[in-house]
Structure formats: C-alpha cells, structure tokens
KOLKOL-806180 format. One record per atom (N, C-alpha, C, CB): x, y, z; atom name; residue in one letter. Coordinates in pm, whole numbers, plus 50000, padded with zeros to 5 digits. Glycine has a CB too. Layout:
xx|yy|zz|name|resn
X|Y|Z|CA|a
...
***
This chain:
xx|yy|zz|name|resn
34407|21559|73506|N|m
34346|21602|73632|CA|m
34328|21754|73633|C|m
34433|21557|73751|CB|m
34436|21825|73600|N|r
34431|21971|73599|CA|r
34335|22020|73490|C|r
34572|22029|73577|CB|r
34336|21949|73376|N|k
34248|21985|73265|CA|k
34101|21967|73303|C|k
34282|21901|73141|CB|k
34070|21858|73374|N|d
33933|21833|73419|CA|d
33886|21944|73512|C|d
33923|21697|73491|CB|d
33974|21986|73602|N|r
33938|22092|73696|CA|r
33910|22223|73622|C|r
34051|22113|73800|CB|r
33995|22253|73523|N|a
33976|22375|73445|CA|a
33843|22371|73370|C|a
34092|22395|73346|CB|a
33807|22254|73316|N|l
33679|22240|73247|CA|l
33562|22258|73342|C|l
33670|22103|73178|CB|l
33574|22201|73464|N|r
33468|22218|73564|CA|r
33451|22365|73601|C|r
33498|22134|73689|CB|r
33565|22435|73619|N|e
33558|22577|73653|CA|e
33493|22657|73542|C|e
33699|22633|73683|CB|e
33525|22623|73416|N|q
33464|22692|73303|CA|q
33314|22665|73300|C|q
33529|22649|73171|CB|q
33276|22538|73322|N|d
33134|22503|73325|CA|d
33063|22580|73436|C|d
33115|22352|73345|CB|d
33125|22583|73553|N|t
33066|22654|73666|CA|t
33050|22802|73634|C|t
33152|22635|73792|CB|t
33153|22862|73575|N|a
33146|23004|73539|CA|a
33037|23027|73435|C|a
33282|23054|73486|CB|a
33026|22937|73338|N|a
32923|22951|73234|CA|a
32784|22936|73294|C|a
32944|22846|73123|CB|a
32768|22842|73386|N|v
32638|22821|73451|CA|v
32601|22944|73533|C|v
32641|22694|73541|CB|v
32699|22997|73609|N|r
32673|23116|73690|CA|r
32636|23235|73602|C|r
32795|23151|73777|CB|r
32708|23251|73490|N|a
32679|23362|73399|CA|a
32539|23349|73342|C|a
32784|23367|73286|CB|a
32502|23226|73304|N|d
32368|23201|73249|CA|d
32261|23230|73354|C|d
32357|23056|73199|CB|d
32287|23188|73478|N|r
32193|23211|73587|CA|r
32172|23361|73611|C|r
32244|23143|73716|CB|r
32283|23438|73605|N|l
32272|23583|73624|CA|l
32194|23649|73511|C|l
32411|23646|73635|CB|l
32217|23605|73388|N|r
32141|23659|73275|CA|r
31991|23634|73294|C|r
32188|23598|73141|CB|r
31958|23512|73335|N|h
31817|23479|73359|CA|h
31760|23560|73476|C|h
31801|23328|73388|CB|h
31842|23584|73577|N|a
31797|23664|73692|CA|a
31765|23807|73648|C|a
31905|23666|73803|CB|a
31847|23863|73558|N|l
31819|23998|73509|CA|l
31692|24001|73424|C|l
31937|24050|73426|CB|l
31667|23895|73349|N|v
31542|23885|73273|CA|v
31423|23882|73370|C|v
31541|23757|73183|CB|v
31438|23806|73479|N|d
31332|23801|73581|CA|d
31308|23939|73642|C|d
31368|23700|73691|CB|d
31418|24010|73672|N|c
31404|24145|73729|CA|c
31332|24237|73631|C|c
31543|24204|73764|CB|c
31369|24229|73504|N|a
31307|24314|73403|CA|a
31157|24284|73391|C|a
31375|24294|73266|CB|a
31120|24158|73418|N|a
30979|24118|73412|CA|a
30906|24146|73542|C|a
30969|23971|73378|CB|a
30977|24200|73642|N|g
30913|24234|73768|CA|g
30901|24118|73866|C|g
30780|24289|73742|CB|g
30980|24013|73845|N|r
30975|23897|73935|CA|r
31084|23908|74042|C|r
30990|23764|73854|CB|r
31044|23903|74167|N|q
31135|23913|74282|CA|q
31241|23804|74279|C|q
31056|23905|74413|CB|q
31212|23692|74217|N|t
31307|23581|74212|CA|t
31438|23623|74146|C|t
31247|23462|74137|CB|t
31433|23725|74061|N|g
31555|23773|73995|CA|g
31655|23829|74094|C|g
31520|23878|73892|CB|g
31609|23920|74180|N|i
31698|23978|74281|CA|i
31745|23870|74377|C|i
31626|24092|74359|CB|i
31654|23781|74416|N|d
31692|23672|74506|CA|d
31804|23588|74446|C|d
31571|23583|74538|CB|d
31793|23558|74317|N|a
31895|23476|74250|CA|a
32029|23549|74243|C|a
31849|23439|74109|CB|a
32026|23680|74217|N|i
32150|23758|74212|CA|i
32217|23757|74349|C|i
32123|23903|74167|CB|i
32139|23781|74453|N|l
32196|23784|74588|CA|l
32244|23647|74632|C|l
32093|23837|74688|CB|l
32173|23541|74595|N|d
32217|23405|74629|CA|d
32350|23374|74562|C|d
32112|23302|74588|CB|d
32363|23413|74438|N|s
32482|23380|74360|CA|s
32601|23471|74393|C|s
32451|23388|74213|CB|s
32576|23601|74404|N|e
32685|23699|74413|CA|e
32684|23784|74539|C|e
32680|23788|74296|CB|e
32584|23769|74625|N|g
32567|23859|74738|CA|g
32690|23875|74826|C|g
32456|23811|74821|CB|g
32753|23764|74862|N|g
32870|23770|74949|CA|g
32985|23844|74884|C|g
32915|23632|74986|CB|g
33009|23816|74756|N|q
33118|23884|74686|CA|q
33086|24031|74663|C|q
33147|23815|74553|CB|q
32961|24061|74631|N|l
32922|24201|74613|CA|l
32943|24280|74742|C|l
32774|24210|74569|CB|l
32902|24223|74854|N|l
32921|24290|74983|CA|l
33070|24307|75013|C|l
32852|24211|75095|CB|l
33150|24206|74981|N|g
33294|24216|75002|CA|g
33358|24327|74921|C|g
33361|24084|74968|CB|g
33318|24340|74796|N|v
33370|24448|74711|CA|v
33330|24583|74769|C|v
33318|24433|74565|CB|v
33205|24596|74809|N|a
33158|24723|74867|CA|a
33233|24755|74997|C|a
33007|24717|74894|CB|a
33256|24654|75080|N|r
33330|24677|75206|CA|r
33473|24721|75176|C|r
33332|24550|75293|CB|r
33534|24660|75076|N|r
33671|24696|75041|CA|r
33677|24839|74991|C|r
33727|24599|74935|CB|r
33580|24881|74913|N|l
33579|25017|74859|CA|l
33544|25121|74964|C|l
33481|25026|74744|CB|l
33450|25088|75053|N|l
33399|25187|75147|CA|l
33464|25181|75284|C|l
33252|25170|75162|CB|l
33518|25066|75320|N|g
33586|25054|75448|CA|g
33493|25044|75569|C|g
33675|25170|75467|CB|g
33364|25044|75547|N|r
33268|25034|75657|CA|r
33157|24937|75617|C|r
33208|25173|75693|CB|r
33126|24846|75708|N|h
33025|24744|75680|CA|h
32887|24805|75659|C|h
33020|24642|75792|CB|h
32851|24903|75742|N|d
32717|24961|75730|CA|d
32698|25033|75597|C|d
32693|25059|75845|CB|d
32801|25105|75552|N|l
32791|25172|75422|CA|l
32791|25070|75308|C|l
32907|25271|75404|CB|l
32866|24961|75326|N|a
32869|24857|75223|CA|a
32732|24794|75206|C|a
32973|24748|75260|CB|a
32665|24767|75318|N|e
32529|24711|75311|CA|e
32434|24808|75241|C|e
32477|24677|75452|CB|e
32446|24935|75275|N|e
32361|25037|75212|CA|e
32389|25045|75062|C|e
32383|25174|75278|CB|e
32517|25043|75025|N|a
32553|25048|74883|CA|a
32499|24928|74809|C|a
32706|25056|74867|CB|a
32508|24810|74870|N|l
32457|24689|74806|CA|l
32305|24698|74788|C|l
32493|24564|74889|CB|l
32236|24745|74890|N|q
32090|24759|74880|CA|q
32054|24858|74769|C|q
32031|24805|75015|CB|q
32121|24973|74767|N|d
32094|25073|74664|CA|d
32124|25018|74525|C|d
32176|25201|74689|CB|d
32234|24944|74514|N|a
32271|24885|74385|CA|a
32166|24784|74339|C|a
32409|24818|74395|CB|a
32114|24704|74431|N|m
32012|24606|74393|CA|m
31883|24675|74348|C|m
31984|24510|74510|CB|m
31851|24789|74410|N|v
31734|24866|74366|CA|v
31757|24915|74222|C|v
31707|24986|74462|CB|v
31879|24963|74195|N|q
31910|25008|74059|CA|q
31907|24892|73960|C|q
32048|25075|74056|CB|q
31960|24778|74000|N|v
31956|24660|73913|CA|v
31810|24627|73881|C|v
32026|24537|73980|CB|v
31726|24629|73982|N|w
31583|24599|73965|CA|w
31519|24696|73865|C|w
31510|24606|74101|CB|w
31549|24825|73883|N|r
31487|24927|73798|CA|r
31541|24927|73656|C|r
31507|25064|73860|CB|r
31670|24896|73641|N|k
31735|24909|73510|CA|k
31759|24776|73439|C|k
31866|24980|73526|CB|k
31709|24668|73494|N|a
31737|24535|73437|CA|a
31698|24525|73290|C|a
31664|24428|73515|CB|a
31593|24594|73250|N|a
31550|24589|73110|CA|a
31652|24653|73017|C|a
31414|24658|73094|CB|a
31741|24737|73071|N|q
31843|24803|72990|CA|q
31965|24714|72966|C|q
31886|24932|73057|CB|q
31977|24606|73040|N|f
32092|24517|73022|CA|f
32088|24453|72884|C|f
32096|24408|73132|CB|f
32202|24455|72817|N|d
32214|24394|72684|CA|d
32329|24294|72687|C|d
32238|24503|72573|CB|d
32296|24168|72677|N|a
32396|24061|72684|CA|a
32496|24070|72568|C|a
32328|23925|72683|CB|a
32461|24140|72461|N|q
32551|24153|72347|CA|q
32667|24248|72376|C|q
32474|24203|72224|CB|q
32648|24340|72472|N|t
32751|24439|72499|CA|t
32836|24407|72621|C|t
32688|24573|72518|CB|t
32799|24308|72699|N|g
32880|24274|72815|CA|g
32815|24165|72899|C|g
32905|24396|72901|CB|g
32887|24125|73001|N|s
32837|24017|73087|CA|s
32742|24071|73192|C|s
32955|23943|73154|CB|s
32651|23986|73235|N|a
32557|24024|73341|CA|a
32633|24053|73469|C|a
32453|23912|73365|CB|a
32734|23973|73496|N|r
32812|23991|73618|CA|r
32883|24126|73619|C|r
32915|23878|73632|CB|r
32946|24158|73508|N|g
33015|24287|73497|CA|g
32919|24404|73512|C|g
33087|24297|73365|CB|g
32799|24389|73456|N|w
32698|24494|73462|CA|w
32655|24517|73607|C|w
32575|24457|73376|CB|w
32630|24410|73681|N|v
32587|24421|73821|CA|v
32700|24482|73905|C|v
32547|24282|73877|CB|v
32824|24434|73886|N|y
32936|24487|73964|CA|y
32963|24633|73930|C|y
33062|24403|73939|CB|y
32943|24674|73806|N|a
32963|24814|73768|CA|a
32863|24903|73840|C|a
32951|24831|73615|CB|a
32739|24858|73850|N|i
32637|24935|73922|CA|i
32678|24950|74069|C|i
32497|24868|73911|CB|i
32724|24841|74130|N|l
32766|24847|74271|CA|l
32886|24940|74286|C|l
32801|24707|74323|CB|l
32985|24926|74199|N|r
33105|25010|74207|CA|r
33067|25157|74195|C|r
33205|24971|74096|CB|r
32982|25190|74100|N|n
32942|25330|74083|CA|n
32867|25382|74205|C|n
32854|25345|73959|CB|n
32786|25298|74266|N|r
32715|25340|74388|CA|r
32815|25366|74501|C|r
32611|25233|74431|CB|r
32913|25278|74514|N|c
33016|25297|74618|CA|c
33094|25427|74595|C|c
33114|25177|74620|CB|c
33129|25454|74470|N|l
33203|25577|74440|CA|l
33118|25699|74471|C|l
33247|25578|74293|CB|l
32989|25692|74443|N|n
32901|25804|74477|CA|n
32897|25827|74628|C|n
32759|25779|74424|CB|n
32894|25720|74703|N|i
32894|25733|74850|CA|i
33025|25796|74896|C|i
32874|25595|74917|CB|i
33137|25752|74838|N|l
33266|25809|74877|CA|l
33275|25957|74843|C|l
33380|25733|74809|CB|l
33214|25996|74733|N|r
33218|26137|74691|CA|r
33124|26225|74772|C|r
33182|26148|74544|CB|r
33030|26164|74839|N|d
32930|26240|74914|CA|d
32996|26298|75039|C|d
32809|26149|74952|CB|d
33022|26426|75035|N|s
33096|26489|75146|CA|s
33018|26484|75277|C|s
33128|26633|75112|CB|s
32886|26474|75269|N|k
32808|26466|75392|CA|k
32841|26338|75468|C|k
32658|26472|75362|CB|k
32865|26229|75394|N|r
32898|26102|75459|CA|r
33030|26114|75534|C|r
32906|25988|75356|CB|r
33127|26177|75469|N|l
33258|26187|75531|CA|l
33256|26280|75652|C|l
33361|26235|75431|CB|l
33167|26380|75649|N|s
33163|26474|75760|CA|s
33107|26411|75887|C|s
33081|26596|75723|CB|s
33033|26300|75877|N|v
32981|26236|75997|CA|v
33086|26146|76062|C|v
32856|26156|75965|CB|v
33196|26123|75992|N|l
33302|26042|76050|CA|l
33390|26128|76139|C|l
33388|25975|75939|CB|l
33434|26070|76247|N|s
33528|26142|76332|CA|s
33661|26150|76258|C|s
33545|26071|76472|CB|s
33747|26246|76291|N|p
33876|26255|76224|CA|p
33956|26124|76233|C|p
33957|26369|76283|CB|p
33946|26056|76346|N|t
34017|25929|76362|CA|t
33963|25824|76266|C|t
34006|25879|76507|CB|t
33828|25815|76259|N|d
33767|25718|76167|CA|d
33799|25751|76022|C|d
33615|25715|76188|CB|d
33798|25881|75989|N|l
33830|25921|75853|CA|l
33974|25885|75818|C|l
33807|26073|75835|CB|l
34066|25907|75912|N|a
34206|25870|75889|CA|a
34220|25720|75871|C|a
34294|25918|76006|CB|a
34146|25643|75952|N|t
34149|25497|75940|CA|t
34096|25452|75804|C|t
34067|25432|76053|CB|t
33988|25515|75759|N|l
33930|25481|75630|CA|l
34029|25511|75517|C|l
33799|25559|75607|CB|l
34091|25628|75522|N|q
34189|25664|75419|CA|q
34309|25568|75422|C|q
34236|25809|75438|CB|q
34352|25534|75542|N|e
34464|25441|75556|CA|e
34427|25305|75497|C|e
34504|25425|75705|CB|e
34305|25260|75524|N|h
34258|25132|75470|CA|h
34256|25135|75318|C|h
34116|25099|75524|CB|h
34207|25245|75259|N|r
34202|25256|75113|CA|r
34343|25255|75054|C|r
34128|25383|75070|CB|r
34439|25315|75125|N|q
34576|25318|75072|CA|q
34640|25180|75072|C|q
34661|25415|75153|CB|q
34590|25091|75157|N|q
34647|24957|75167|CA|q
34584|24858|75070|C|q
34632|24905|75307|CB|q
34486|24904|74992|N|v
34419|24815|74897|CA|v
34521|24765|74795|C|v
34301|24886|74826|CB|v
34521|24635|74776|N|v
34606|24573|74675|CA|v
34515|24538|74558|C|v
34681|24444|74732|CB|v
34535|24602|74442|N|p
34440|24583|74334|CA|p
34429|24440|74284|C|p
34477|24671|74221|CB|p
34532|24361|74301|N|t
34525|24223|74252|CA|t
34426|24142|74334|C|t
34662|24158|74256|CB|t
34389|24189|74455|N|e
34288|24119|74534|CA|e
34153|24123|74465|C|e
34278|24179|74674|CB|e
34131|24222|74379|N|g
34005|24234|74308|CA|g
33985|24127|74202|C|g
33996|24367|74244|CB|g
34090|24055|74169|N|w
34080|23950|74067|CA|w
33987|23840|74113|C|w
34218|23892|74035|CB|w
33965|23825|74243|N|e
33882|23716|74292|CA|e
33738|23727|74245|C|e
33886|23711|74443|CB|e
33695|23847|74203|N|i
33557|23858|74155|CA|i
33542|23805|74014|C|i
33510|24002|74162|CB|i
33655|23781|73948|N|l
33648|23725|73814|CA|l
33638|23574|73822|C|l
33771|23767|73730|CB|l
33564|23517|73731|N|a
33550|23371|73728|CA|a
33687|23309|73707|C|a
33451|23327|73616|CB|a
33705|23184|73756|N|g
33833|23114|73748|CA|g
33905|23133|73616|C|g
33812|22969|73773|CB|g
33845|23092|73509|N|q
33901|23112|73376|CA|q
33802|23197|73299|C|q
33929|22975|73303|CB|q
33831|23325|73281|N|s
33739|23411|73208|CA|s
33816|23488|73103|C|s
33665|23508|73304|CB|s
33743|23534|73003|N|r
33806|23613|72898|CA|r
33863|23742|72956|C|r
33706|23644|72785|CB|r
33790|23804|73049|N|l
33839|23929|73107|CA|l
33969|23905|73181|C|l
33734|23988|73201|CB|l
33975|23797|73258|N|r
34098|23766|73331|CA|r
34213|23745|73232|C|r
34078|23639|73419|CB|r
34188|23670|73125|N|d
34292|23645|73025|CA|d
34336|23775|72959|C|d
34240|23547|72918|CB|d
34240|23861|72926|N|c
34275|23988|72862|CA|c
34352|24079|72958|C|c
34148|24058|72813|CB|c
34311|24083|73083|N|l
34386|24162|73183|CA|l
34528|24111|73197|C|l
34315|24158|73319|CB|l
34541|23979|73196|N|h
34674|23918|73209|CA|h
34763|23956|73090|C|h
34662|23765|73220|CB|h
34701|23980|72974|N|g
34776|24016|72854|CA|g
34825|24160|72852|C|g
34692|23993|72734|CB|g
34774|24245|72942|N|l
34818|24384|72948|CA|l
34955|24395|73014|C|l
34716|24471|73024|CB|l
35025|24505|72985|N|d
35151|24528|73057|CA|d
35117|24557|73204|C|d
35233|24647|72994|CB|d
35209|24527|73292|N|g
35186|24535|73436|CA|g
35140|24671|73483|C|g
35310|24498|73509|CB|g
35198|24778|73428|N|q
35163|24912|73473|CA|q
35018|24947|73437|C|q
35258|25015|73411|CB|q
34977|24913|73316|N|s
34838|24941|73274|CA|s
34740|24858|73355|C|s
34820|24912|73124|CB|s
34771|24729|73373|N|r
34683|24641|73450|CA|r
34667|24694|73592|C|r
34738|24496|73452|CB|r
34778|24732|73655|N|h
34776|24782|73792|CA|h
34691|24909|73801|C|h
34921|24810|73841|CB|h
34709|25001|73707|N|a
34634|25127|73708|CA|a
34484|25101|73687|C|a
34687|25223|73600|CB|a
34451|25010|73595|N|i
34310|24978|73570|CA|i
34246|24915|73693|C|i
34296|24884|73449|CB|i
34317|24824|73757|N|l
34262|24759|73876|CA|l
34245|24859|73991|C|l
34352|24643|73920|CB|l
34341|24950|74006|N|l
34326|25052|74110|CA|l
34204|25140|74082|C|l
34453|25138|74119|CB|l
34182|25175|73956|N|a
34071|25263|73922|CA|a
33937|25190|73927|C|a
34092|25323|73784|CB|a
33931|25071|73868|N|h
33801|25007|73848|CA|h
33767|24899|73950|C|h
33795|24949|73712|CB|h
33863|24854|74027|N|v
33833|24757|74132|CA|v
33842|24824|74269|C|v
33931|24636|74125|CB|v
33951|24898|74292|N|a
33970|24961|74422|CA|a
33900|25096|74431|C|a
34118|24979|74450|CB|a
33860|25155|74317|N|g
33782|25278|74319|CA|g
33862|25406|74336|C|g
33685|25269|74427|CB|g
33991|25403|74308|N|f
34073|25523|74320|CA|f
34050|25615|74201|C|f
34221|25487|74333|CB|f
34059|25746|74224|N|s
34053|25842|74114|CA|s
34189|25841|74044|C|s
34016|25987|74165|CB|s
34193|25898|73924|N|h
34320|25904|73850|CA|h
34424|25983|73931|C|h
34299|25970|73711|CB|h
34381|26091|73995|N|a
34473|26172|74075|CA|a
34529|26092|74193|C|a
34403|26299|74126|CB|a
34443|26013|74257|N|e
34490|25930|74370|CA|e
34590|25825|74322|C|e
34370|25861|74439|CB|e
34565|25766|74206|N|i
34657|25667|74151|CA|i
34790|25733|74118|C|i
34598|25598|74024|CB|i
34784|25853|74061|N|s
34905|25928|74027|CA|s
34990|25952|74151|C|s
34869|26061|73961|CB|s
34926|25996|74258|N|t
34997|26021|74384|CA|t
35051|25891|74442|C|t
34905|26090|74485|CB|t
34969|25790|74443|N|r
35006|25660|74501|CA|r
35123|25597|74427|C|r
34887|25565|74500|CB|r
35124|25608|74294|N|q
35227|25545|74212|CA|q
35346|25638|74185|C|q
35168|25499|74081|CB|q
35334|25764|74225|N|d
35436|25865|74199|CA|d
35467|25873|74049|C|d
35565|25833|74279|CB|d
35359|25881|73972|N|v
35366|25890|73826|CA|v
35281|26010|73786|C|v
35316|25756|73756|CB|v
35323|26087|73685|N|p
35243|26202|73643|CA|p
35099|26164|73608|C|p
35308|26270|73523|CB|p
35006|26254|73638|N|l
34864|26229|73615|CA|l
34835|26196|73469|C|l
34782|26350|73658|CB|l
34896|26268|73377|N|g
34874|26242|73234|CA|g
34917|26102|73195|C|g
34949|26343|73151|CB|g
35024|26054|73255|N|t
35072|25918|73226|CA|t
34972|25815|73275|C|t
35210|25894|73291|CB|t
34918|25837|73395|N|i
34818|25745|73451|CA|i
34695|25741|73360|C|i
34777|25787|73594|CB|i
34648|25859|73319|N|k
34531|25864|73231|CA|k
34558|25790|73100|C|k
34492|26010|73202|CB|k
34678|25808|73045|N|s
34714|25739|72920|CA|s
34722|25589|72940|C|s
34849|25791|72867|CB|s
34783|25546|73051|N|l
34793|25402|73079|CA|l
34655|25338|73089|C|l
34872|25377|73210|CB|l
34566|25405|73161|N|i
34431|25351|73178|CA|i
34356|25351|73045|C|i
34352|25432|73284|CB|i
34365|25460|72971|N|r
34294|25468|72843|CA|r
34344|25362|72746|C|r
34311|25608|72782|CB|r
34477|25352|72730|N|r
34532|25251|72638|CA|r
34498|25110|72685|C|r
34685|25266|72626|CB|r
34504|25088|72816|N|g
34471|24956|72869|CA|g
34325|24920|72845|C|g
34501|24951|73018|CB|g
34235|25017|72865|N|l
34093|24990|72842|CA|l
34064|24965|72693|C|l
34008|25108|72892|CB|l
34133|25038|72607|N|l
34117|25013|72462|CA|l
34166|24873|72426|C|l
34193|25120|72380|CB|l
34279|24833|72485|N|a
34332|24698|72459|CA|a
34236|24592|72512|C|a
34471|24681|72524|CB|a
34177|24616|72630|N|l
34078|24522|72684|CA|l
33956|24512|72593|C|l
34035|24565|72826|CB|l
33909|24626|72547|N|k
33792|24627|72458|CA|k
33821|24546|72332|C|k
33752|24772|72422|CB|k
33939|24568|72275|N|e
33976|24494|72154|CA|e
33989|24345|72182|C|e
34108|24548|72097|CB|e
34049|24311|72294|N|c
34068|24170|72330|CA|c
33934|24101|72354|C|c
34155|24159|72456|CB|c
33840|24172|72415|N|l
33711|24111|72449|CA|l
33614|24104|72332|C|l
33648|24188|72562|CB|l
33641|24183|72227|N|s
33546|24182|72113|CA|s
33586|24083|72006|C|s
33535|24321|72052|CB|s
***
C-alpha cells in the first residue's frame, strides 16, 4: 500500500516535471499556453513562496508577475541537462523576491510598525517549511536529507527563506565564516549528489 502511494507520487512528480519542461518550450516558442501551464501547475505554490519571503501579499503578487515575465523572456535559456524546470522557475522567483527586499525604496514606504512586523515575520520563518515545494520523493529532497543538519538548515535559510549569510550568522549565533563554509560545503555536496 505504502509502496503504491510512493510510486504514484513519483509518477505525479515526473508528470509535473515533464509538463513544466514542455511549458518552458512553449514559452521559448512564444506561445502563451506556456505561462498558463506554469501558473496552473505551480502558481499557488509560487505565490506562497513569494509571500513567505516578502511578508506582503501585494509584493508577492508583483514578484510573481515579474518572475513570470522573466521566465517568458528567458525560457530559451533553460537547459534541462543542467537542472530541473521547477528549480529554474523557483530560482527566478526567489531572485526577484530578494531584489525587492534589497530595494530600499520599497522598505521606505513601509511605516516603522509595518517594517518591524515584516522583520519579525522573517525571523519566524522555519526553513523546513520550504520543503513543501519539493516533490514528494525527489532527488533534491533525498540529497538535502543526506546533508548534516547544520548545513541543511543554513542552506534552507539562505535559499528558501531568503536570508543573507550575515542574517543567518546572527540568527544562529555562529560566526559568519562558519556559515559561509557550511553553505558552500553543503552546496558542493548537493551538486555531487545530484550529478
């Protein structure tokens, strides 16, 4: 019973991955159906990730829209040999969210109370919540699980929750150099595991 469920989840993940690859091909060919397929398949989760990173629904919607424009423009650059379509799309969204967070003009329009609330919300992010964007049984999930807890935690804080290395250092009360080393070694181990 459990084995059947795991096989169904793998099939579902494989089908979704294939659908996303085809959607990127459609985008590269200039067909609107590509973006529609990406949003149908991943839109809710993409918006959730953006909301978690930005702390505001309006900014999350803007980040998602900007990310989809970038996906549309850069779809021809996607190479299935170097990574998954899903990871590529989420990386574009994550980078857009980080750019919004770095934009000091955005933060200056927030009231001090709202800014404090946003910072408080970001401090409460639990990096393991980001695992939900990974398919049920995926190689990335397996490889992340194989890392030591400290490296996995630091990588998830940096690449899922969007914290800078300095913020992770402060949050974990660990020297900055140690955090950088943990993330670098962890990413190298992930790269080796995934190749």
